[in-house]
N, CA, C and O atoms as a GROMACS GRO file, in nm:
protein
  248
    1MET      N    1   4.569  -4.186  -0.422
    1MET     CA    2   4.578  -4.227  -0.283
    1MET      C    3   4.576  -4.102  -0.194
    1MET      O    4   4.642  -4.002  -0.222
    2GLN      N    5   4.499  -4.110  -0.085
    2GLN     CA    6   4.486  -3.995   0.005
    2GLN      C    7   4.603  -3.991   0.103
    2GLN      O    8   4.654  -4.095   0.147
    3SER      N    9   4.642  -3.872   0.136
    3SER     CA   10   4.742  -3.856   0.244
    3SER      C   11   4.670  -3.876   0.379
    3SER      O   12   4.547  -3.878   0.386
    4THR      N   13   4.748  -3.890   0.481
    4THR     CA   14   4.694  -3.907   0.618
    4THR      C   15   4.601  -3.790   0.656
    4THR      O   16   4.493  -3.810   0.713
    5GLY      N   17   4.646  -3.667   0.621
    5GLY     CA   18   4.566  -3.550   0.651
    5GLY      C   19   4.431  -3.550   0.580
    5GLY      O   20   4.328  -3.518   0.638
    6GLU      N   21   4.435  -3.587   0.450
    6GLU     CA   22   4.310  -3.593   0.373
    6GLU      C   23   4.216  -3.702   0.428
    6GLU      O   24   4.095  -3.683   0.438
    7ALA      N   25   4.275  -3.814   0.462
    7ALA     CA   26   4.194  -3.924   0.516
    7ALA      C   27   4.132  -3.884   0.649
    7ALA      O   28   4.017  -3.918   0.678
    8GLY      N   29   4.208  -3.813   0.729
    8GLY     CA   30   4.156  -3.764   0.861
    8GLY      C   31   4.047  -3.668   0.843
    8GLY      O   32   3.947  -3.672   0.916
    9ARG      N   33   4.063  -3.577   0.746
    9ARG     CA   34   3.953  -3.479   0.719
    9ARG      C   35   3.827  -3.548   0.667
    9ARG      O   36   3.715  -3.509   0.701
   10ALA      N   37   3.847  -3.650   0.585
   10ALA     CA   38   3.729  -3.725   0.535
   10ALA      C   39   3.658  -3.794   0.650
   10ALA      O   40   3.535  -3.794   0.655
   11ILE      N   41   3.733  -3.851   0.741
   11ILE     CA   42   3.672  -3.921   0.857
   11ILE      C   43   3.596  -3.819   0.943
   11ILE      O   44   3.483  -3.845   0.984
   12LEU      N   45   3.658  -3.702   0.969
   12LEU     CA   46   3.592  -3.601   1.049
   12LEU      C   47   3.466  -3.549   0.980
   12LEU      O   48   3.365  -3.525   1.045
   13ALA      N   49   3.473  -3.532   0.847
   13ALA     CA   50   3.354  -3.485   0.775
   13ALA      C   51   3.240  -3.584   0.784
   13ALA      O   52   3.124  -3.545   0.800
   14THR      N   53   3.272  -3.712   0.775
   14THR     CA   54   3.172  -3.816   0.785
   14THR      C   55   3.111  -3.819   0.923
   14THR      O   56   2.989  -3.829   0.938
   15GLU      N   57   3.196  -3.809   1.027
   15GLU     CA   58   3.147  -3.805   1.166
   15GLU      C   59   3.057  -3.685   1.188
   15GLU      O   60   2.952  -3.697   1.251
   16ALA      N   61   3.097  -3.570   1.137
   16ALA     CA   62   3.018  -3.447   1.152
   16ALA      C   63   2.881  -3.462   1.083
   16ALA      O   64   2.778  -3.422   1.137
   17ALA      N   65   2.882  -3.522   0.963
   17ALA     CA   66   2.758  -3.543   0.892
   17ALA      C   67   2.666  -3.638   0.967
   17ALA      O   68   2.545  -3.614   0.977
   18ASP      N   69   2.723  -3.748   1.020
   18ASP     CA   70   2.642  -3.844   1.099
   18ASP      C   71   2.583  -3.775   1.222
   18ASP      O   72   2.465  -3.794   1.251
   19PHE      N   73   2.661  -3.696   1.293
   19PHE     CA   74   2.614  -3.623   1.411
   19PHE      C   75   2.501  -3.524   1.370
   19PHE      O   76   2.398  -3.515   1.438
   20THR      N   77   2.522  -3.454   1.262
   20THR     CA   78   2.420  -3.359   1.215
   20THR      C   79   2.290  -3.432   1.177
   20THR      O   80   2.181  -3.385   1.208
   21ALA      N   81   2.304  -3.544   1.111
   21ALA     CA   82   2.184  -3.620   1.073
   21ALA      C   83   2.112  -3.672   1.197
   21ALA      O   84   1.989  -3.673   1.199
   22GLU      N   85   2.185  -3.714   1.299
   22GLU     CA   86   2.119  -3.758   1.423
   22GLU      C   87   2.046  -3.644   1.491
   22GLU      O   88   1.934  -3.662   1.539
   23LEU      N   89   2.107  -3.528   1.495
   23LEU     CA   90   2.038  -3.409   1.554
   23LEU      C   91   1.913  -3.373   1.476
   23LEU      O   92   1.809  -3.343   1.535
   24LEU      N   93   1.924  -3.375   1.343
   24LEU     CA   94   1.809  -3.347   1.262
   24LEU      C   95   1.699  -3.452   1.280
   24LEU      O   96   1.580  -3.419   1.277
   25ALA      N   97   1.736  -3.577   1.297
   25ALA     CA   98   1.636  -3.681   1.322
   25ALA      C   99   1.560  -3.655   1.453
   25ALA      O  100   1.438  -3.670   1.459
   26ASP      N  101   1.634  -3.617   1.554
   26ASP     CA  102   1.570  -3.582   1.683
   26ASP      C  103   1.477  -3.465   1.664
   26ASP      O  104   1.365  -3.466   1.717
   27LEU      N  105   1.518  -3.362   1.590
   27LEU     CA  106   1.433  -3.245   1.565
   27LEU      C  107   1.310  -3.286   1.486
   27LEU      O  108   1.201  -3.235   1.512
   28ALA      N  109   1.324  -3.377   1.388
   28ALA     CA  110   1.208  -3.422   1.310
   28ALA      C  111   1.106  -3.495   1.402
   28ALA      O  112   0.985  -3.476   1.390
   29GLU      N  113   1.159  -3.576   1.493
   29GLU     CA  114   1.072  -3.645   1.587
   29GLU      C  115   0.997  -3.547   1.676
   29GLU      O  116   0.878  -3.564   1.701
   30ILE      N  117   1.066  -3.445   1.723
   30ILE     CA  118   1.001  -3.342   1.803
   30ILE      C  119   0.892  -3.269   1.724
   30ILE      O  120   0.782  -3.244   1.775
   31ALA      N  121   0.924  -3.237   1.600
   31ALA     CA  122   0.825  -3.168   1.515
   31ALA      C  123   0.705  -3.255   1.489
   31ALA      O  124   0.592  -3.206   1.492
   32GLN      N  125   0.726  -3.384   1.464
   32GLN     CA  126   0.617  -3.478   1.442
   32GLN      C  127   0.529  -3.490   1.568
   32GLN      O  128   0.406  -3.489   1.559
   33THR      N  129   0.594  -3.502   1.684
   33THR     CA  130   0.521  -3.511   1.809
   33THR      C  131   0.441  -3.386   1.838
   33THR      O  132   0.332  -3.392   1.897
   34ALA      N  133   0.495  -3.273   1.797
   34ALA     CA  134   0.426  -3.145   1.822
   34ALA      C  135   0.315  -3.123   1.719
   34ALA      O  136   0.249  -3.019   1.723
   35GLY      N  137   0.293  -3.215   1.630
   35GLY     CA  138   0.186  -3.201   1.532
   35GLY      C  139   0.226  -3.112   1.412
   35GLY      O  140   0.143  -3.044   1.354
   36LEU      N  141   0.349  -3.115   1.380
   36LEU     CA  142   0.398  -3.036   1.267
   36LEU      C  143   0.454  -3.129   1.156
   36LEU      O  144   0.575  -3.133   1.133
   37PRO      N  145   0.367  -3.202   1.090
   37PRO     CA  146   0.417  -3.303   0.994
   37PRO      C  147   0.490  -3.240   0.876
   37PRO      O  148   0.582  -3.302   0.822
   38GLN      N  149   0.452  -3.121   0.833
   38GLN     CA  150   0.524  -3.058   0.722
   38GLN      C  151   0.666  -3.020   0.764
   38GLN      O  152   0.761  -3.038   0.687
   39SER      N  153   0.681  -2.970   0.884
   39SER     CA  154   0.817  -2.939   0.933
   39SER      C  155   0.898  -3.065   0.945
   39SER      O  156   1.016  -3.066   0.912
   40ALA      N  157   0.838  -3.173   0.991
   40ALA     CA  158   0.909  -3.300   1.004
   40ALA      C  159   0.953  -3.351   0.864
   40ALA      O  160   1.062  -3.406   0.850
   41ALA      N  161   0.871  -3.332   0.765
   41ALA     CA  162   0.907  -3.373   0.628
   41ALA      C  163   1.020  -3.293   0.574
   41ALA      O  164   1.108  -3.348   0.508
   42VAL      N  165   1.024  -3.161   0.599
   42VAL     CA  166   1.135  -3.077   0.556
   42VAL      C  167   1.264  -3.118   0.624
   42VAL      O  168   1.370  -3.121   0.561
   43ILE      N  169   1.257  -3.150   0.752
   43ILE     CA  170   1.374  -3.191   0.828
   43ILE      C  171   1.424  -3.326   0.776
   43ILE      O  172   1.544  -3.350   0.766
   44ALA      N  173   1.330  -3.413   0.745
   44ALA     CA  174   1.366  -3.544   0.688
   44ALA      C  175   1.443  -3.527   0.556
   44ALA      O  176   1.540  -3.597   0.529
   45ALA      N  177   1.397  -3.432   0.475
   45ALA     CA  178   1.466  -3.404   0.348
   45ALA      C  179   1.608  -3.351   0.374
   45ALA      O  180   1.702  -3.384   0.302
   46ALA      N  181   1.623  -3.267   0.479
   46ALA     CA  182   1.754  -3.218   0.514
   46ALA      C  183   1.847  -3.329   0.559
   46ALA      O  184   1.967  -3.326   0.531
   47ILE      N  185   1.793  -3.427   0.629
   47ILE     CA  186   1.870  -3.540   0.671
   47ILE      C  187   1.924  -3.614   0.548
   47ILE      O  188   2.040  -3.653   0.543
   48HIS      N  189   1.837  -3.631   0.449
   48HIS     CA  190   1.872  -3.702   0.326
   48HIS      C  191   1.988  -3.627   0.258
   48HIS      O  192   2.084  -3.690   0.213
   49VAL      N  193   1.978  -3.496   0.251
   49VAL     CA  194   2.083  -3.414   0.186
   49VAL      C  195   2.215  -3.427   0.261
   49VAL      O  196   2.320  -3.442   0.199
   50VAL      N  197   2.209  -3.421   0.394
   50VAL     CA  198   2.332  -3.434   0.474
   50VAL      C  199   2.397  -3.571   0.449
   50VAL      O  200   2.519  -3.580   0.436
   51ARG      N  201   2.318  -3.674   0.443
   51ARG     CA  202   2.374  -3.809   0.420
   51ARG      C  203   2.429  -3.822   0.277
   51ARG      O  204   2.533  -3.885   0.256
   52LEU      N  205   2.358  -3.763   0.181
   52LEU     CA  206   2.414  -3.769   0.044
   52LEU      C  207   2.547  -3.694   0.034
   52LEU      O  208   2.641  -3.742  -0.028
   53GLU      N  209   2.553  -3.578   0.096
   53GLU     CA  210   2.677  -3.498   0.093
   53GLU      C  211   2.791  -3.574   0.161
   53GLU      O  212   2.906  -3.567   0.117
   54SER      N  213   2.759  -3.647   0.267
   54SER     CA  214   2.866  -3.715   0.338
   54SER      C  215   2.920  -3.833   0.260
   54SER      O  216   3.035  -3.873   0.280
   55THR      N  217   2.842  -3.889   0.172
   55THR     CA  218   2.886  -4.002   0.092
   55THR      C  219   2.935  -3.961  -0.044
   55THR      O  220   2.982  -4.046  -0.120
   56ALA      N  221   2.926  -3.833  -0.078
   56ALA     CA  222   2.966  -3.787  -0.212
   56ALA      C  223   3.116  -3.792  -0.232
   56ALA      O  224   3.164  -3.806  -0.344
   57GLY      N  225   3.190  -3.781  -0.124
   57GLY     CA  226   3.336  -3.784  -0.137
   57GLY      C  227   3.392  -3.651  -0.181
   57GLY      O  228   3.318  -3.554  -0.195
   58ASP      N  229   3.516  -3.647  -0.202
   58ASP     CA  230   3.584  -3.528  -0.244
   58ASP      C  231   3.568  -3.512  -0.394
   58ASP      O  232   3.621  -3.592  -0.471
   59ARG      N  233   3.496  -3.411  -0.436
   59ARG     CA  234   3.464  -3.395  -0.579
   59ARG      C  235   3.590  -3.363  -0.662
   59ARG      O  236   3.589  -3.380  -0.784
   60ARG      N  237   3.696  -3.319  -0.598
   60ARG     CA  238   3.821  -3.294  -0.672
   60ARG      C  239   3.877  -3.425  -0.726
   60ARG      O  240   3.952  -3.422  -0.824
   61ASP      N  241   3.844  -3.538  -0.667
   61ASP     CA  242   3.898  -3.667  -0.711
   61ASP      C  243   3.820  -3.719  -0.835
   61ASP      O  244   3.867  -3.809  -0.904
   62ASN      N  245   3.708  -3.664  -0.862
   62ASN     CA  246   3.621  -3.713  -0.974
   62ASN      C  247   3.660  -3.649  -1.104
   62ASN      O  248   3.600  -3.678  -1.207
   0.00000   0.00000   0.00000
């Protein structure tokens, strides 16, 4: 069971990851619009990694 502090940190980490993914999505859209499809693909991969990391949880619990 998580303490209140650990739960709060987990919530903040998830919020930060969501915000980062949103910023990267905007950047990918800009890159695509600018005619840089390879850059957009790299940014899309980064979004995927950010989302995976945010759902991975605390590895110390595993």
